[in-house]
N, C-alpha and C positions, 0 to 999 in steps of 0.2 A: 285346822283341827276344831275350831269352835263350832263350825257349822255341822261337822260330822258328829261331834259330841252332843250337840243340841238335838239332831235328828235321831240319835240313838238313845236319847234320854239319860245320858250320863254326864258327869263332870269331866272336863278336859284332862284332869289329873288321872283319871282312870285310864285313858289312852296311854299316857306317858308311863304309867306304872306297869302296863302290860306290854312289854317290848315286842311280843309276837304280833299283837294287834297293830302297834305302831309301825313294825316292819311291813305288814300287809297293806296299810294305808299308803306308805311310801312307794311300795312296789306298784300299786294300782295307779297312783298319781304320775308315776314315770311312763306308764304305757300310754300310747296314743289312743285317743278316743275314736271310735268308729263314727263315720259321718251320720248325722241324724237324718232320719227319713221324715219327709214332710207328709202330713196327712192331707189327703185329697178329699174334699167333700163334694157331694152332688151339685150343690149350687155353684162352686168354683168351676167344676167341669162344664156346666151349663153356661157360665159366663164366658169361658174360654171357646166354647163352641159358638156362641153368639158373636164373639169378637172375630172369630175366623170367617 
């Protein structure tokens, strides 16, 4: 909660006073996160090509 409140620019107590927001946070936390996509850069592709 501290990290979320800090990024939102509010105090943690704000989140606890607003049950709808708190429920949304808990719902999002319970959902699995999608796999992150790696960013491919041109230099990394060139290095892979050279190594191949």
